[in-house]
C-alpha positions as CSV (number, residue, x, y, z in Angstrom):
1,M,21.3,-53.7,33.5
2,T,21.3,-57.1,35.4
3,D,17.8,-59.5,35.8
4,T,15.5,-57.9,33.3
5,V,15.3,-55.6,30.5
6,D,12.9,-52.8,29.6
7,T,11.6,-52.7,25.5
8,T,12.3,-49.6,23.4
9,Q,9.1,-47.9,21.4
10,Q,8.9,-49.8,18.3
11,T,8.5,-47.7,14.8
12,K,6.6,-49.0,12.2
13,P,8.4,-50.5,9.7
14,Q,8.9,-50.4,6.2
15,D,9.1,-53.2,3.3
16,Q,9.0,-51.6,-0.4
17,G,8.0,-55.3,-1.5
18,L,5.2,-55.7,0.9
19,E,3.4,-52.0,0.2
20,S,4.3,-52.1,-3.6
21,C,2.1,-55.3,-3.6
22,I,-0.1,-53.8,-1.6
23,S,-1.2,-51.8,-3.6
24,R,-1.5,-53.5,-6.8
25,L,-4.2,-56.0,-5.2
26,S,-8.0,-56.1,-5.5
27,E,-10.3,-57.9,-3.4
28,E,-11.3,-60.1,-6.0
29,R,-8.0,-61.5,-6.7
30,I,-7.6,-62.2,-2.7
31,Q,-10.8,-63.6,-2.5
32,K,-9.9,-66.2,-5.5
33,V,-6.4,-67.0,-3.6
34,I,-7.5,-67.4,-0.3
35,Q,-10.7,-69.9,-1.4
36,G,-8.2,-71.7,-3.7
37,V,-5.8,-72.2,-0.9
38,L,-7.9,-73.1,1.8
39,E,-10.4,-75.5,-0.6
40,N,-7.9,-77.3,-2.6
41,E,-4.4,-77.2,0.0
42,C,-5.7,-78.0,3.3
43,G,-7.6,-80.8,4.1
44,P,-8.8,-82.5,7.7
45,R,-5.5,-81.4,9.1
46,M,-6.5,-77.6,9.8
47,K,-10.1,-78.4,9.5
48,T,-9.5,-80.6,12.9
49,Y,-7.3,-77.6,14.4
50,V,-9.5,-74.8,13.6
51,E,-13.1,-76.6,14.6
52,T,-11.3,-78.2,17.6
53,C,-9.3,-75.2,19.1
54,I,-11.7,-73.8,22.1
55,H,-9.6,-70.1,22.5
56,C,-8.7,-71.4,25.9
57,G,-5.5,-69.2,25.4
58,L,-3.4,-71.1,27.3
59,C,-1.3,-71.6,24.3
60,S,0.1,-67.8,25.8
61,E,2.3,-68.2,28.4
62,A,4.2,-70.1,25.5
63,C,4.6,-67.4,23.4
64,H,8.1,-65.2,23.8
65,Y,6.6,-62.6,21.8
66,Y,3.4,-62.4,24.2
67,L,5.9,-62.6,27.2
68,S,7.8,-59.7,26.2
69,H,5.0,-57.1,25.2
70,D,3.9,-57.9,29.1
71,N,0.2,-60.6,28.1
72,D,-0.4,-58.4,25.5
73,P,-3.7,-60.9,23.7
74,H,-2.2,-59.8,20.3
75,F,0.8,-62.1,20.8
76,A,-0.4,-64.7,22.0
77,P,-0.5,-67.4,19.5
78,V,-4.7,-67.8,19.7
79,G,-5.0,-64.2,19.0
80,K,-2.5,-63.9,15.7
81,V,-4.5,-67.2,14.2
82,K,-7.8,-65.3,15.0
83,Q,-6.5,-61.8,13.4
84,T,-5.6,-64.1,10.3
85,L,-6.7,-67.3,9.1
86,W,-9.9,-67.2,11.1
87,E,-10.6,-63.9,10.2
88,M,-10.0,-65.7,6.5
89,I,-12.7,-68.0,6.8
90,R,-15.1,-66.4,8.6
91,A,-15.2,-63.8,5.5
92,K,-14.5,-66.6,3.1
93,G,-11.7,-64.6,1.7
94,K,-13.7,-61.3,1.3
95,V,-11.1,-59.5,2.8
96,S,-9.2,-56.2,2.2
97,P,-5.4,-55.4,0.9
98,D,-4.9,-53.8,4.4
99,F,-5.9,-56.6,5.9
100,I,-3.3,-59.2,3.9
101,R,-0.6,-56.6,4.9
102,K,-1.3,-56.9,8.4
103,A,-2.0,-60.5,7.7
104,A,1.8,-60.9,6.1
105,E,3.2,-59.1,8.8
106,I,1.9,-61.4,11.5
107,A,2.7,-64.5,10.1
108,H,6.2,-63.2,8.9
109,T,7.5,-61.3,11.6
110,E,5.4,-61.9,15.0
111,C,5.9,-65.6,14.6
112,N,8.8,-67.9,14.7
113,L,6.8,-70.9,13.7
114,C,8.5,-72.9,17.4
115,K,6.1,-74.7,17.5
116,R,6.6,-74.5,21.7
117,C,2.6,-73.0,21.5
118,A,1.5,-76.9,20.7
119,Q,3.1,-78.0,23.9
120,Y,0.6,-75.7,25.9
121,C,-2.3,-76.3,24.1
122,P,-4.5,-79.5,26.2
123,F,-5.4,-80.7,21.9
124,G,-2.3,-80.5,20.7
125,I,-3.1,-78.0,18.0
126,D,0.0,-77.2,15.6
127,I,-0.5,-72.8,15.2
128,A,3.2,-73.0,13.0
129,Y,1.2,-75.6,10.7
130,L,-1.2,-72.4,10.8
131,M,0.3,-69.7,10.6
132,T,2.3,-71.6,7.0
133,V,-1.1,-71.3,5.9
134,V,-1.2,-68.0,6.0
135,R,2.3,-67.9,4.6
136,R,1.3,-69.8,1.6
137,I,-2.0,-67.6,0.6
138,I,0.5,-64.7,0.9
139,H,3.2,-66.0,-1.3
140,K,0.6,-66.6,-4.0
141,L,-0.6,-63.2,-3.6
142,G,3.1,-61.8,-4.3
143,C,2.7,-59.8,-1.0
144,T,5.9,-62.0,0.8
145,P,8.0,-59.2,2.8
146,Q,11.0,-58.2,-0.1
147,Y,13.8,-59.1,2.0
148,I,13.4,-63.0,2.2
149,Q,11.7,-63.2,-0.9
150,D,15.2,-61.8,-2.1
151,T,16.2,-65.3,-0.5
152,A,14.3,-67.9,-2.5
153,H,14.5,-66.0,-5.2
154,S,18.3,-66.6,-4.8
155,H,17.3,-70.3,-4.2
156,S,15.5,-70.5,-7.2
157,V,18.2,-69.4,-9.3
158,T,21.1,-70.9,-7.3
159,M,19.8,-73.2,-5.6
160,N,21.5,-72.1,-2.6
161,Q,20.3,-68.7,0.0
162,M,23.6,-66.6,-0.7
163,W,23.5,-66.4,-4.1
164,V,27.1,-68.1,-4.0
165,K,28.0,-68.7,-7.6
166,G,28.9,-72.5,-9.5
167,D,32.9,-71.4,-9.5
168,E,32.7,-69.5,-5.9
169,W,31.7,-72.7,-3.6
170,P,34.6,-75.7,-4.9
171,D,36.7,-72.3,-5.1
172,T,36.2,-71.6,-1.2
173,L,36.8,-75.8,-0.2
174,Q,40.1,-75.6,-2.0
175,W,40.9,-72.2,0.4
176,Q,39.9,-73.6,3.4
177,E,41.6,-76.7,2.3
178,E,44.9,-75.1,1.9
179,E,44.4,-73.3,5.1
180,A,43.4,-76.7,7.0
181,Q,46.7,-78.2,5.5
182,G,49.1,-75.3,6.9
183,E,48.2,-77.0,10.9
184,I,47.5,-80.9,9.1
185,P,48.9,-81.2,5.9
186,T,48.2,-84.8,4.6
187,L,44.3,-82.8,4.8
188,R,42.0,-83.1,2.6
189,I,38.2,-81.8,1.2
190,P,37.1,-84.7,-0.9
191,L,35.1,-83.6,-3.5
192,E,32.6,-85.8,-5.3
193,K,33.8,-89.1,-4.0
194,E,31.5,-92.1,-4.8
195,G,30.7,-94.3,-2.5
196,A,31.7,-92.4,0.5
197,E,30.2,-93.4,3.9
198,I,28.7,-89.8,4.8
199,L,27.8,-86.3,2.6
200,Y,29.1,-83.5,4.5
201,S,26.5,-80.3,4.1
202,V,26.4,-76.8,5.2
203,I,24.0,-74.0,4.9
204,A,25.5,-70.9,2.5
205,P,25.8,-68.3,4.9
206,E,29.5,-70.8,6.1
207,P,31.0,-70.0,2.1
208,K,29.4,-66.6,2.7
209,F,30.4,-65.3,5.5
210,Q,31.9,-68.6,8.2
211,A,34.3,-70.2,6.4
212,Q,36.3,-71.1,9.3
213,L,33.9,-73.8,10.1
214,I,34.6,-75.6,7.4
215,Y,37.7,-75.5,8.1
216,Q,37.2,-76.9,11.3
217,A,34.3,-79.6,9.9
218,A,37.6,-80.6,7.7
219,V,40.1,-80.8,10.7
220,I,37.0,-83.0,13.1
221,M,37.0,-85.8,10.1
222,D,40.4,-85.6,9.5
223,V,41.5,-86.5,12.8
224,A,38.0,-88.5,13.3
225,G,39.5,-90.8,10.2
226,V,35.8,-90.3,8.4
227,D,35.2,-91.5,5.1
228,W,33.1,-88.5,3.3
229,T,32.8,-86.0,0.9
230,M,31.1,-82.8,-0.7
231,P,29.4,-82.3,-3.9
232,A,31.1,-79.5,-6.6
233,S,28.3,-78.0,-8.0
234,I,24.3,-77.9,-6.6
235,G,23.2,-79.3,-4.2
236,W,25.6,-79.2,-1.2
237,D,23.1,-76.1,0.6
238,N,21.2,-77.7,2.8
239,S,19.5,-74.3,4.2
240,D,15.4,-73.6,2.7
241,M,13.7,-69.9,3.3
242,A,11.3,-71.2,0.8
243,M,9.9,-73.5,2.8
244,F,9.7,-70.1,5.0
245,T,7.7,-68.1,2.5
246,G,5.0,-70.2,1.3
247,D,7.1,-71.7,-2.0
248,N,6.4,-75.0,-1.7
249,E,7.1,-75.2,-5.1
250,V,10.6,-73.7,-4.8
251,M,11.1,-75.7,-1.6
252,G,10.4,-79.1,-3.0
253,R,13.0,-78.4,-5.8
254,I,15.5,-77.7,-4.0
255,K,15.5,-80.6,-1.5
256,R,15.5,-82.9,-4.5
257,T,18.3,-81.3,-5.6
258,H,20.2,-82.2,-2.3
259,F,19.0,-86.1,-1.9
260,E,19.7,-86.4,-5.7
261,T,23.3,-85.5,-5.2
262,A,22.9,-87.5,-2.3
263,A,22.1,-90.7,-4.5
264,R,24.0,-89.7,-7.1
265,L,27.4,-89.9,-5.3
266,K,26.0,-92.9,-3.8
267,V,26.8,-91.8,0.1
268,K,25.7,-93.8,3.3
269,R,24.0,-90.8,5.0
270,I,23.9,-87.0,5.0
271,V,25.8,-85.6,8.1
272,M,24.4,-81.6,8.6
273,G,26.1,-78.7,10.3
274,E,24.8,-76.8,13.2
275,C,21.2,-75.1,11.6
276,G,17.9,-75.9,12.6
277,H,15.7,-74.8,10.0
278,A,17.8,-77.0,7.5
279,F,17.3,-80.0,9.5
280,R,13.8,-79.4,10.0
281,S,13.7,-78.4,5.9
282,V,14.9,-81.8,5.2
283,Y,13.8,-84.1,8.3
284,D,10.5,-82.5,8.2
285,M,8.9,-80.9,5.7
286,G,10.8,-80.8,2.0
287,N,10.5,-84.6,2.2
288,R,6.6,-84.8,2.7
289,W,6.5,-82.4,0.1
290,L,8.2,-84.8,-2.2
291,G,6.1,-87.4,-0.8
292,W,8.4,-88.9,1.0
293,K,7.3,-90.1,5.4
294,M,11.1,-90.4,5.9
295,P,14.0,-88.5,3.7
296,P,15.1,-91.2,1.0
297,I,18.8,-91.2,2.4
298,P,19.6,-90.8,6.7
299,I,20.2,-87.6,8.2
300,V,22.1,-86.9,11.8
301,H,21.9,-83.5,12.6
302,A,26.1,-82.9,13.6
303,I,24.9,-83.1,17.3
304,E,24.0,-86.3,17.0
305,F,27.4,-86.7,15.0
306,Y,29.3,-84.8,17.1
307,H,27.8,-87.4,20.4
308,E,28.5,-90.6,17.9
309,M,32.1,-90.1,17.2
310,I,32.8,-88.7,20.9
311,V,30.4,-89.7,23.2
312,E,29.6,-93.5,21.4
313,K,33.1,-94.0,19.7
314,G,35.3,-92.1,21.0
315,L,37.1,-91.4,17.2
316,I,38.2,-87.9,18.9
317,R,40.3,-87.6,22.0
318,I,39.8,-84.3,24.5
319,A,43.0,-83.4,25.0
320,K,41.6,-80.7,28.1
321,K,38.2,-79.6,28.5
322,Y,37.1,-76.7,28.1
323,E,37.2,-74.7,30.7
324,P,34.9,-71.4,30.5
325,T,31.1,-72.2,32.3
326,I,28.5,-72.7,29.6
327,T,24.8,-72.7,29.5
328,L,22.9,-74.4,26.1
329,H,20.3,-73.0,24.1
330,D,18.2,-75.3,22.9
331,P,17.3,-75.0,19.0
332,C,13.0,-75.0,18.4
333,N,14.1,-77.7,15.0
334,V,16.4,-80.0,16.8
335,V,14.8,-80.2,19.9
336,R,11.7,-79.9,19.3
337,G,11.8,-81.6,16.8
338,G,14.2,-83.6,16.9
339,G,14.5,-84.5,20.0
340,L,18.4,-83.9,20.4
341,H,18.1,-82.3,23.7
342,E,19.9,-85.0,25.9
343,K,22.3,-86.1,23.7
344,A,23.4,-82.7,23.4
345,R,24.0,-82.3,27.1
346,E,26.2,-85.1,27.1
347,L,28.1,-84.0,24.6
348,A,28.8,-80.7,26.3
349,A,29.7,-82.9,28.9
350,A,32.4,-84.4,27.0
351,I,33.8,-81.5,25.8
352,C,33.5,-78.9,28.9
353,E,33.8,-78.7,32.2
354,N,30.9,-77.4,33.6
355,L,27.4,-76.5,32.5
356,V,24.4,-74.6,33.5
357,E,21.1,-74.6,32.5
358,M,19.0,-71.9,31.3
359,E,15.8,-72.1,32.7
360,P,13.2,-72.9,31.2
361,N,15.2,-75.5,29.0
362,R,15.0,-78.7,27.0
363,E,12.1,-79.0,24.7
364,H,10.3,-75.9,26.8
365,N,13.7,-73.8,26.1
366,Y,12.9,-69.9,24.9
367,C,13.0,-69.9,20.8
368,C,15.9,-67.6,19.7
369,C,13.7,-65.3,17.6
370,A,15.6,-66.1,14.3
371,G,14.2,-68.9,13.1
372,G,11.5,-69.5,11.1
373,G,12.5,-67.0,8.5
374,V,11.8,-64.2,10.7
375,I,15.4,-63.0,10.9
376,N,15.4,-63.1,7.0
377,C,13.0,-60.3,6.7
378,G,15.4,-58.4,7.2
379,P,16.5,-54.7,8.3
380,P,13.1,-53.4,8.2
381,Y,12.0,-55.7,11.2
382,K,14.8,-56.2,13.1
383,M,13.7,-54.1,16.4
384,K,10.1,-56.0,16.0
385,R,12.0,-58.8,16.4
386,I,14.8,-58.0,19.1
387,E,11.8,-56.3,21.4
388,G,10.1,-59.6,20.4
389,N,12.2,-61.2,22.7
390,R,12.9,-59.7,25.7
391,I,12.2,-63.0,27.3
392,K,15.1,-64.4,26.1
393,A,17.8,-61.6,27.2
394,E,15.7,-62.3,30.8
395,Q,16.8,-65.9,30.6
396,M,20.6,-65.7,29.2
397,F,21.0,-62.6,32.2
398,A,20.4,-65.7,34.8
399,A,21.9,-68.1,33.6
400,K,24.9,-65.2,33.6
401,T,23.9,-65.2,37.3
402,K,24.7,-68.6,37.8
403,G,28.4,-68.1,36.0
404,A,27.5,-68.7,32.7
405,K,30.4,-66.9,30.1
406,V,29.5,-68.5,27.4
407,M,26.4,-69.9,25.6
408,V,27.0,-72.6,23.0
409,A,24.0,-72.2,20.3
410,P,23.9,-75.4,17.2
411,C,22.3,-73.1,15.4
412,H,22.8,-71.0,12.7
413,N,20.1,-69.0,12.9
414,C,19.6,-69.5,16.5
415,H,23.4,-68.1,16.5
416,S,22.6,-65.1,14.6
417,G,19.4,-63.7,16.7
418,L,21.1,-64.1,20.4
419,H,24.2,-62.3,19.1
420,D,21.4,-59.8,18.2
421,I,19.6,-59.9,21.5
422,V,23.1,-60.0,23.6
423,H,24.3,-56.8,21.9
424,H,20.7,-54.8,22.0
425,Y,19.7,-55.7,26.1
426,G,23.8,-56.1,26.9
427,V,24.2,-59.7,28.2
428,G,28.0,-60.0,27.5
429,L,27.9,-63.8,26.5
430,D,30.2,-64.9,24.3
431,I,27.9,-67.6,21.5
432,K,29.7,-70.6,20.2
433,F,29.0,-74.0,18.2
434,F,29.8,-77.2,19.4
435,G,31.9,-76.8,16.9
436,D,34.1,-74.5,17.7
437,I,34.6,-76.2,21.5
438,I,35.3,-79.3,19.8
439,Y,38.4,-77.7,17.5
440,E,39.6,-76.2,20.1
441,V,39.7,-79.0,22.9
442,M,40.7,-81.9,20.8
443,E,44.0,-83.6,20.4
444,K,45.6,-83.3,16.5
445,P,48.8,-84.3,15.0
446,E,51.5,-83.1,16.0
């Protein structure tokens, strides 16, 4: 396979949690929940979007699901709204349990909330917002797909998405500190340091599955001479799947805990690891649910932080630039949502010998098809997700023909989704974080 990819036959996913919920729904309850959300939680923003849309379909070409399914109109952004929210509004909430099943699958597994379509709409309609309204209704009906609902339950109980227990977190930090001291004997991972310049915040998969990323971050911080700390208790995880299930109440609890932890430690700012959706949750959604237009403590994504240390201040010197040719994946939530595309390229130029661009790129880049909570809907929808992003595989193949050996993807969900696409379609690109490369090429103490 070199240029294009064929889609395999989809099989209907079996989601026991969703099916169990659907079997218990009555049309009366459905109508009550839909009308309650539309009348009490949605204001002029949704009214404007719904009444402005002229059904022109210009958003279609923006959607990776639409393009990957040979321009099937059911996968067009406007088609997804028509099959879900518009029908709820037209019918005044009088829809069937089978309708709710289909709406749950569309909103949770056929839309990544990537907002690429908003750039193609002549009126700037935010279809991702409309899909979150559908997810809110689904949540209040108790019909969220089982795997992502389990993750939201983990947030609610443990304030992290991986059921990491209270003692496991500081144990992992101590373990990574001891590992790093084999390389830099004086290195410490400071816990609960009041008044530090930076609170470094990660997502729960790092201590659970990717502890080496904490090791690398500790080395980077130490060599750069950063005044930093990490919390020893809850508030360390900045991920937020409740944001994607429509459970706004739990989303608010998670974000309040995160900000309160930073305030308790009196840090100057929060630096986040390489995650896109977590950045969105503290910079664009969770903070606003809590009533803050902007976060109460400044938030800096890893791209911006690395750029500051390497490009702007020279706190980290590069021993030898990374030699394999890279291509750069632009994560939706830090590029379309955060505007960090040029800083990402300046950082790449400072640490890598050669960069070839994927086309399209920057704010027009295709989504990884894992974000928006879609990958967290779990194994029942894995192939639906992979087949829904054939266009991304073709984009990566094109970059490979230009010489790319490695894809840099500064986002955890992007990593997971892109790994699945690379494996399924046989693309043959390695995938790395910026932190992986910085750790490899930076000067370290003798």
